[in-house]
N, CA, C and O atoms as a MOPAC input file, in Angstrom:
PM7 MOZYME 1SCF
protein

 N      0.83700 1    -1.17800 1     0.00000 1
 C      0.00000 1     0.00000 1     0.00000 1
 C      0.88400 1     1.24500 1     0.00000 1
 O      1.85200 1     1.33400 1     0.75500 1
 N      0.53600 1     2.19900 1    -0.85500 1
 C      1.29300 1     3.44800 1    -0.95900 1
 C      0.95900 1     4.34800 1     0.21900 1
 O     -0.18700 1     4.41800 1     0.66300 1
 N      1.97700 1     5.03300 1     0.71400 1
 C      1.80000 1     5.97400 1     1.82000 1
 C      2.14000 1     7.36400 1     1.29400 1
 O      3.19200 1     7.55900 1     0.68500 1
 N      1.25900 1     8.32400 1     1.52500 1
 C      1.47800 1     9.69100 1     1.08100 1
 C      1.49100 1    10.62900 1     2.27600 1
 O      0.73700 1    10.45400 1     3.23300 1
 N      2.35300 1    11.61900 1     2.20300 1
 C      2.47200 1    12.64800 1     3.22300 1
 C      2.29900 1    13.99700 1     2.54500 1
 O      2.81800 1    14.21400 1     1.45000 1
 N      1.58000 1    14.89700 1     3.18300 1
 C      1.37700 1    16.24100 1     2.63500 1
 C      2.72400 1    16.96100 1     2.59200 1
 O      3.42100 1    17.05900 1     3.60200 1
 N      3.07500 1    17.46000 1     1.41600 1
 C      4.34700 1    18.17400 1     1.26500 1
 C      4.32500 1    19.54700 1     1.91400 1
 O      5.37100 1    20.18200 1     2.05200 1
 N      3.15800 1    20.00900 1     2.31000 1
 C      3.06000 1    21.32400 1     2.93400 1
 C      3.11400 1    21.23600 1     4.45900 1
 O      3.93700 1    21.89600 1     5.09400 1
 N      2.23700 1    20.42200 1     5.04400 1
 C      2.15700 1    20.37100 1     6.51700 1
 C      2.75700 1    19.10400 1     7.11200 1
 O      2.98700 1    19.04300 1     8.32000 1
 N      3.01300 1    18.09400 1     6.29000 1
 C      3.67100 1    16.88400 1     6.78000 1
 C      2.75100 1    15.83000 1     7.36200 1
 O      3.22600 1    14.80000 1     7.84000 1
 N      1.44500 1    16.06000 1     7.33300 1
 C      0.54500 1    15.05600 1     7.87400 1
 C      0.36700 1    13.90000 1     6.89800 1
 O      0.54600 1    14.05300 1     5.69000 1
 N      0.01500 1    12.75700 1     7.43800 1
 C     -0.22500 1    11.57800 1     6.62400 1
 C     -1.54900 1    11.74400 1     5.87600 1
 O     -2.55200 1    12.14600 1     6.46600 1
 N     -1.54900 1    11.43700 1     4.58500 1
 C     -2.75400 1    11.56900 1     3.76700 1
 C     -3.36300 1    10.18100 1     3.60800 1
 O     -2.73600 1     9.26500 1     3.07600 1
 N     -4.59100 1    10.04900 1     4.07800 1
 C     -5.25000 1     8.74200 1     4.01500 1
 C     -6.24700 1     8.64600 1     2.86400 1
 O     -6.22000 1     7.67300 1     2.11000 1
 N     -7.12400 1     9.63700 1     2.71500 1
 C     -8.19900 1     9.51100 1     1.73700 1
 C     -8.06900 1    10.54900 1     0.62400 1
 O     -7.71700 1    10.22500 1    -0.51000 1
 N     -8.35600 1    11.79000 1     0.96900 1
 C     -8.32800 1    12.84200 1    -0.04300 1
 C     -6.90600 1    13.33200 1    -0.25800 1
 O     -6.27000 1    13.86300 1     0.65200 1
 N     -6.42500 1    13.14500 1    -1.46600 1
 C     -5.07500 1    13.60700 1    -1.80000 1
 C     -5.17400 1    14.44900 1    -3.06400 1
 O     -5.85400 1    14.08400 1    -4.02200 1
 N     -4.48900 1    15.57300 1    -3.04800 1
 C     -4.47700 1    16.47200 1    -4.18800 1
 C     -3.03800 1    16.64000 1    -4.65700 1
 O     -2.10400 1    16.60600 1    -3.85700 1
 N     -2.87400 1    16.82100 1    -5.96000 1
 C     -1.54900 1    16.98400 1    -6.53200 1
 C     -1.47000 1    18.37100 1    -7.16400 1
 O     -2.31900 1    18.74300 1    -7.97500 1
 N     -0.45200 1    19.12400 1    -6.78900 1
 C     -0.18800 1    20.43900 1    -7.39000 1
 C      1.06500 1    20.30100 1    -8.24400 1
 O      2.12000 1    19.89100 1    -7.76000 1
 N      0.93600 1    20.64300 1    -9.50300 1
 C      2.08000 1    20.61300 1   -10.42200 1
 C      2.38200 1    22.04000 1   -10.84700 1
 O      1.49000 1    22.79100 1   -11.24300 1
 N      3.64100 1    22.39600 1   -10.75800 1
 C      4.07500 1    23.75100 1   -11.11300 1
 C      5.19800 1    23.63100 1   -12.11800 1
 O      6.13300 1    22.85500 1   -11.92200 1
 N      5.11200 1    24.39300 1   -13.19000 1
 C      6.20000 1    24.45300 1   -14.16900 1
 C      6.64900 1    25.89900 1   -14.28900 1
 O      5.84000 1    26.80500 1   -14.49100 1
 N      7.94300 1    26.09500 1   -14.16100 1
 C      8.51300 1    27.43600 1   -14.22200 1
 C      9.52700 1    27.46000 1   -15.35500 1
 O     10.44200 1    26.63800 1   -15.40500 1
 N      9.35200 1    28.41200 1   -16.26300 1
 C     10.28900 1    28.53500 1   -17.38300 1
 C     10.44900 1    30.01500 1   -17.72200 1
 O      9.56000 1    30.82300 1   -17.45500 1
 N     11.58600 1    30.35700 1   -18.30900 1
 C     11.79400 1    31.76500 1   -18.66400 1
 C     10.83000 1    32.19000 1   -19.77500 1
 O     10.50300 1    31.40300 1   -20.66400 1
 N     10.39100 1    33.42000 1   -19.71100 1
 C      9.51800 1    33.97700 1   -20.74400 1
 C     10.36400 1    34.88100 1   -21.63500 1
 O     10.88600 1    35.90300 1   -21.19200 1
 N     10.48300 1    34.49300 1   -22.86200 1
 C     11.26400 1    35.27800 1   -23.81500 1
 C     10.30700 1    35.99700 1   -24.74900 1
 O      9.67600 1    35.38600 1   -25.61200 1
 N     10.21400 1    37.29000 1   -24.56100 1
 C      9.37100 1    38.09000 1   -25.42800 1
 C     10.21900 1    38.58200 1   -26.59400 1
 O     11.35200 1    39.01900 1   -26.39100 1
 N      9.68600 1    38.51800 1   -27.80900 1
 C     10.48000 1    38.98100 1   -28.96200 1
 C     10.73000 1    40.47800 1   -28.87100 1
 O      9.85100 1    41.26300 1   -28.51600 1
 N     11.95400 1    40.84000 1   -29.20400 1
 C     12.30900 1    42.25500 1   -29.21200 1
 C     11.76600 1    42.91700 1   -30.47400 1
 O     11.71000 1    42.30800 1   -31.54200 1
 N     11.37600 1    44.16000 1   -30.32700 1
 C     10.96600 1    44.92000 1   -31.50300 1
 C     12.21900 1    45.51400 1   -32.13800 1
 O     13.08100 1    46.04700 1   -31.43900 1
 N     12.31700 1    45.42400 1   -33.43800 1
 C     13.47700 1    45.92700 1   -34.16600 1
 C     13.10900 1    47.25100 1   -34.82100 1
 O     12.06900 1    47.39300 1   -35.46400 1
 N     14.01100 1    48.22000 1   -34.62900 1
 C     13.81000 1    49.51900 1   -35.26500 1
 C     14.99800 1    49.79300 1   -36.19200 1
 O     15.92900 1    48.99100 1   -36.26500 1
 N     14.96500 1    50.90200 1   -36.88100 1
 C     16.02600 1    51.25300 1   -37.84100 1
 C     17.40100 1    51.35400 1   -37.17400 1
 O     18.40400 1    50.95800 1   -37.76800 1
 N     17.45700 1    51.88200 1   -35.94500 1
 C     18.73600 1    52.02600 1   -35.25100 1
 C     19.37400 1    50.66500 1   -34.97300 1
 O     20.59700 1    50.52800 1   -35.01500 1
 N     18.53700 1    49.65200 1   -34.68800 1
 C     19.07300 1    48.31300 1   -34.44500 1
 C     19.73600 1    47.74500 1   -35.69300 1
 O     20.73800 1    47.03500 1   -35.60200 1
 N     19.17900 1    48.05700 1   -36.85300 1
 C     19.73400 1    47.54400 1   -38.09900 1
 C     21.03100 1    48.24300 1   -38.47300 1
 O     21.86800 1    47.66800 1   -39.16900 1
 N     21.20300 1    49.48100 1   -38.01800 1
 C     22.40900 1    50.23700 1   -38.34000 1
 C     23.59000 1    49.88100 1   -37.44500 1
 O     24.73600 1    50.11500 1   -37.83000 1
 N     23.34100 1    49.32100 1   -36.25800 1
 C     24.43500 1    49.02200 1   -35.33300 1
 C     25.21400 1    47.79400 1   -35.79500 1
 O     24.68400 1    46.92800 1   -36.49000 1
 N     26.48900 1    47.73900 1   -35.39100 1
 C     27.37100 1    46.63100 1   -35.76000 1
 C     27.25900 1    45.54000 1   -34.69800 1
 O     27.93200 1    45.60000 1   -33.66900 1
 N     26.41400 1    44.55200 1   -34.94700 1
 C     26.18200 1    43.48900 1   -33.97800 1
 C     27.41300 1    42.60600 1   -33.78300 1
 O     27.64700 1    42.11500 1   -32.67900 1
 N     28.19300 1    42.40000 1   -34.82800 1
 C     29.39400 1    41.57300 1   -34.70400 1
 C     30.40200 1    42.21000 1   -33.75500 1
 O     31.08800 1    41.51200 1   -33.00800 1
 N     30.48600 1    43.51900 1   -33.78800 1
 C     31.39900 1    44.21800 1   -32.87600 1
 C     30.92800 1    44.06100 1   -31.42200 1
 O     31.74900 1    43.86800 1   -30.52600 1
 N     29.61800 1    44.14200 1   -31.18700 1
 C     29.08900 1    43.96100 1   -29.83600 1
 C     29.34300 1    42.54300 1   -29.33500 1
 O     29.66600 1    42.35600 1   -28.16200 1
 N     29.20400 1    41.55200 1   -30.19700 1
 C     29.46600 1    40.16100 1   -29.81400 1
 C     30.94500 1    39.97700 1   -29.49000 1
 O     31.28900 1    39.31400 1   -28.51100 1
 N     31.81400 1    40.55700 1   -30.30300 1
 C     33.25700 1    40.44600 1   -30.06500 1
 C     33.63100 1    41.08600 1   -28.73200 1
 O     34.46400 1    40.54800 1   -28.00200 1
 N     33.02800 1    42.22100 1   -28.40800 1
 C     33.30700 1    42.87600 1   -27.12600 1
 C     32.82400 1    42.01700 1   -25.95600 1
 O     33.50700 1    41.91900 1   -24.93600 1
 N     31.65900 1    41.39900 1   -26.09600 1
 C     31.13000 1    40.54700 1   -25.02600 1
 C     32.02100 1    39.33100 1   -24.82300 1
 O     32.28500 1    38.94800 1   -23.68400 1
 N     32.49200 1    38.71300 1   -25.91200 1
 C     33.38700 1    37.55700 1   -25.80400 1
 C     34.72100 1    37.95400 1   -25.19000 1
 O     35.27700 1    37.21600 1   -24.37700 1
 N     35.22900 1    39.10000 1   -25.56900 1
 C     36.49000 1    39.58700 1   -25.01700 1
 C     36.34900 1    39.83900 1   -23.51800 1
 O     37.25700 1    39.52900 1   -22.74700 1
 N     35.23000 1    40.39400 1   -23.11200 1
 C     34.98500 1    40.63300 1   -21.69400 1
 C     34.93500 1    39.32300 1   -20.92200 1
 O     35.47100 1    39.23800 1   -19.81700 1
 N     34.30300 1    38.30200 1   -21.48500 1
 C     34.24700 1    36.99400 1   -20.82700 1
 C     35.64100 1    36.38200 1   -20.68900 1
 O     35.95500 1    35.77100 1   -19.66700 1
 N     36.47400 1    36.54600 1   -21.71500 1
 C     37.82100 1    35.97000 1   -21.67200 1
 C     38.68700 1    36.63800 1   -20.61400 1
 O     39.50900 1    35.97700 1   -19.97800 1
 N     38.51300 1    37.93300 1   -20.42000 1
 C     39.35300 1    38.63300 1   -19.45100 1
 C     38.89600 1    38.41300 1   -18.01600 1
 O     39.71300 1    38.45600 1   -17.09600 1
 N     37.59600 1    38.17600 1   -17.80900 1
 C     37.10100 1    38.00700 1   -16.44400 1
 C     36.95400 1    36.54800 1   -16.04300 1
 O     36.74100 1    36.26000 1   -14.86500 1
 N     37.06000 1    35.62100 1   -16.98400 1
 C     36.86100 1    34.18100 1   -16.73300 1
 C     35.50000 1    33.91100 1   -16.10000 1
 O     35.35900 1    32.97300 1   -15.31500 1
 N     34.51200 1    34.71000 1   -16.43000 1
 C     33.16400 1    34.55100 1   -15.88500 1
 C     32.30200 1    33.79200 1   -16.89600 1
 O     31.47800 1    34.38100 1   -17.59500 1
 N     32.51100 1    32.46600 1   -16.96000 1
 C     31.80600 1    31.64100 1   -17.93000 1
 C     30.61500 1    30.90400 1   -17.32900 1
 O     29.99400 1    30.10000 1   -18.02500 1
 N     30.27500 1    31.14300 1   -16.07400 1
 C     29.14800 1    30.46100 1   -15.44900 1
 C     27.84900 1    31.05500 1   -15.97800 1
 O     27.56600 1    32.23800 1   -15.79200 1
 N     27.07600 1    30.21700 1   -16.63200 1
 C     25.78700 1    30.64900 1   -17.15100 1
 C     24.68300 1    30.17000 1   -16.22800 1
 O     24.75200 1    29.07000 1   -15.67900 1
 N     23.67600 1    30.99200 1   -16.06100 1
 C     22.54500 1    30.62500 1   -15.22900 1
 C     21.71700 1    29.56300 1   -15.94400 1
 O     21.48600 1    29.65100 1   -17.15000 1
 N     21.27700 1    28.56900 1   -15.19700 1
 C     20.46200 1    27.50100 1   -15.76800 1
 C     19.05100 1    28.02700 1   -15.99500 1
 O     18.30900 1    28.24900 1   -15.03800 1
 N     18.68000 1    28.22400 1   -17.24600 1
 C     17.37100 1    28.77600 1   -17.59500 1
 C     16.42300 1    27.72200 1   -18.13900 1
 O     15.39700 1    28.05700 1   -18.73100 1
 N     16.75100 1    26.46800 1   -17.94700 1
 C     15.88400 1    25.42000 1   -18.47300 1
 C     14.59600 1    25.34600 1   -17.64600 1
 O     14.59000 1    25.71300 1   -16.47100 1
 N     13.51500 1    24.87400 1   -18.25500 1
 C     12.25100 1    24.76300 1   -17.51200 1
 C     12.38500 1    23.81800 1   -16.31800 1
 O     13.08400 1    22.80700 1   -16.39100 1
 N     11.72100 1    24.15100 1   -15.24000 1
 C     11.72500 1    23.32700 1   -14.02200 1
 C     10.29400 1    22.91500 1   -13.71300 1
 O      9.36800 1    23.71400 1   -13.84900 1
 N     10.11700 1    21.66800 1   -13.29700 1
 C      8.80300 1    21.16400 1   -12.92100 1
 C      8.83200 1    20.69400 1   -11.47700 1
 O      9.80500 1    20.09000 1   -11.02600 1
 N      7.75500 1    20.97900 1   -10.75800 1
 C      7.62400 1    20.57200 1    -9.36500 1
 C      6.28800 1    19.86500 1    -9.19600 1
 O      5.31200 1    20.20100 1    -9.86600 1
 N      6.24400 1    18.89000 1    -8.30400 1
 C      5.02300 1    18.15300 1    -8.01600 1
 C      4.89600 1    18.01900 1    -6.50100 1
 O      5.83500 1    17.59400 1    -5.82800 1
 N      3.72500 1    18.38600 1    -5.96700 1
 C      3.50900 1    18.34000 1    -4.53400 1
 C      2.21800 1    17.58700 1    -4.22600 1
 O      1.19800 1    17.80700 1    -4.88000 1
 N      2.25800 1    16.70200 1    -3.23200 1
 C      1.06500 1    16.05100 1    -2.71300 1
 C      0.52200 1    16.91100 1    -1.57900 1
 O      1.26900 1    17.30400 1    -0.68300 1
 N     -0.77400 1    17.20300 1    -1.61600 1
 C     -1.38500 1    18.06500 1    -0.61000 1
 C     -2.57700 1    17.36800 1     0.03500 1
 O     -3.32600 1    16.65100 1    -0.62900 1
 N     -2.74300 1    17.58900 1     1.33600 1
 C     -3.94600 1    17.13400 1     2.02800 1
 C     -5.06900 1    18.10600 1     1.67600 1
 O     -4.82300 1    19.14400 1     1.06200 1
 N     -6.29200 1    17.77400 1     2.05900 1
 C     -7.45300 1    18.60000 1     1.70900 1
 C     -7.34500 1    20.01200 1     2.29000 1
 O     -7.70200 1    20.98600 1     1.62700 1
 N     -6.85800 1    20.12300 1     3.51600 1
 C     -6.74700 1    21.43600 1     4.15800 1
 C     -5.72200 1    22.31600 1     3.44000 1
 O     -5.99900 1    23.48100 1     3.15300 1
 N     -4.55300 1    21.77300 1     3.15200 1
 C     -3.51300 1    22.55400 1     2.47200 1
 C     -3.91400 1    22.87000 1     1.03600 1
 O     -3.55800 1    23.92200 1     0.50600 1
 N     -4.65700 1    21.95600 1     0.40600 1
 C     -5.13700 1    22.18800 1    -0.94800 1
 C     -6.06400 1    23.40400 1    -0.97200 1
 O     -5.94000 1    24.24700 1    -1.86100 1
 N     -6.98700 1    23.51000 1    -0.01600 1
 C     -7.89700 1    24.66300 1     0.05700 1
 C     -7.11500 1    25.96200 1     0.25900 1
 O     -7.39600 1    26.97500 1    -0.38000 1
 N     -6.12900 1    25.91600 1     1.15900 1
 C     -5.29000 1    27.09300 1     1.39300 1
 C     -4.50900 1    27.45700 1     0.13600 1
 O     -4.37300 1    28.63600 1    -0.19100 1
 N     -4.00200 1    26.46100 1    -0.56200 1
 C     -3.22800 1    26.70100 1    -1.78100 1
 C     -4.10000 1    27.34800 1    -2.85900 1
 O     -3.65200 1    28.25900 1    -3.55400 1
 N     -5.33100 1    26.88400 1    -2.99800 1
 C     -6.22100 1    27.45800 1    -4.00800 1
 C     -6.53500 1    28.92400 1    -3.72600 1
 O     -6.69500 1    29.70900 1    -4.66000 1
 N     -6.62500 1    29.30100 1    -2.46000 1
 C     -6.91500 1    30.69100 1    -2.09600 1
 C     -5.71300 1    31.60700 1    -2.31600 1
 O     -5.87900 1    32.77700 1    -2.66100 1
 N     -4.49900 1    31.07600 1    -2.11600 1
 C     -3.29000 1    31.90500 1    -2.17200 1
 C     -2.10500 1    31.08900 1    -2.70400 1
 O     -1.21000 1    30.73400 1    -1.93600 1
 N     -2.08900 1    30.78700 1    -4.01500 1
 C     -1.05900 1    29.89400 1    -4.54600 1
 C      0.37900 1    30.40900 1    -4.39900 1
 O      1.31200 1    29.61000 1    -4.32300 1
 N      0.56400 1    31.72300 1    -4.36000 1
 C      1.91700 1    32.27000 1    -4.24000 1
 C      2.31200 1    32.58400 1    -2.80400 1
 O      3.44300 1    33.00300 1    -2.55500 1
 N      1.41000 1    32.39200 1    -1.86300 1
 C      1.72900 1    32.62300 1    -0.46300 1
 C      1.88000 1    34.07700 1    -0.09200 1
 O      2.55300 1    34.39600 1     0.88800 1
 N      1.27200 1    34.96700 1    -0.84800 1
 C      1.40900 1    36.39800 1    -0.56600 1
 C      0.75000 1    36.80500 1     0.74200 1
 O      1.27700 1    37.64900 1     1.46700 1
 N     -0.40000 1    36.21200 1     1.05000 1
 C     -1.08700 1    36.55500 1     2.30800 1
 C     -0.25100 1    36.15700 1     3.51300 1
 O     -0.22500 1    36.87400 1     4.51300 1
 N      0.42400 1    35.03300 1     3.43100 1
 C      1.26100 1    34.58400 1     4.54300 1
 C      2.40800 1    35.55700 1     4.77700 1
 O      2.78600 1    35.79700 1     5.92300 1
 N      2.97100 1    36.12500 1     3.70600 1
 C      4.06000 1    37.09400 1     3.85700 1
 C      3.56600 1    38.38800 1     4.48200 1
 O      4.28700 1    39.01100 1     5.26100 1
 N      2.35100 1    38.80000 1     4.15500 1
 C      1.80200 1    40.03900 1     4.71800 1
 C      1.50300 1    39.90900 1     6.20000 1
 O      1.51500 1    40.90000 1     6.93000 1
 N      1.23300 1    38.68200 1     6.64900 1
 C      0.90300 1    38.47800 1     8.05700 1
 C      2.12900 1    38.53700 1     8.96000 1
 O      1.98600 1    38.61600 1    10.18000 1
 N      3.32900 1    38.50100 1     8.38800 1
 C      4.53200 1    38.60400 1     9.22600 1
 C      4.65900 1    40.02700 1     9.74100 1
 O      4.70600 1    40.97500 1     8.95800 1
 N      4.71200 1    40.16900 1    11.02000 1
 C      4.85800 1    41.49000 1    11.64000 1
 C      6.18500 1    41.52200 1    12.38000 1
 O      6.44800 1    40.70600 1    13.26300 1
 N      7.00200 1    42.47500 1    12.00100 1
 C      8.28100 1    42.63400 1    12.65600 1
 C      8.22600 1    43.79400 1    13.62600 1
 O      7.58300 1    44.80700 1    13.35200 1
 N      8.89400 1    43.65400 1    14.75100 1
 C      8.90300 1    44.74000 1    15.72400 1
 C      9.75800 1    45.88500 1    15.21500 1
 O     10.69000 1    45.67500 1    14.43900 1
 N      9.44100 1    47.09200 1    15.65000 1
 C     10.18400 1    48.27300 1    15.21600 1
 C     11.24100 1    48.58300 1    16.25100 1
 O     11.05300 1    49.46400 1    17.08900 1
 N     12.35500 1    47.86500 1    16.20000 1
 C     13.44800 1    48.07800 1    17.15900 1
 C     14.29300 1    49.24600 1    16.76000 1
 O     15.25900 1    49.57400 1    17.44900 1

């Protein structure tokens, strides 16, 4: 028999189980091209960028590949998730003292 635990609160899920799937990927919006873009020397800009990389040895690229997440939720956490999927209300409830 499979055993499931809520990924949010950690309680054991016996009957009602909900699955939340999240996919996060970069959004690449096409750039608008104007006359000035066509007049600029793009090869020179690329050469300058490559030269800068060679002098700084900064070749670490950020991983921009799509990421997928899957969470098992109990009924209570599922209801809370549907009301506030990004957790913004929870962040607003944090009150810090004014020291």
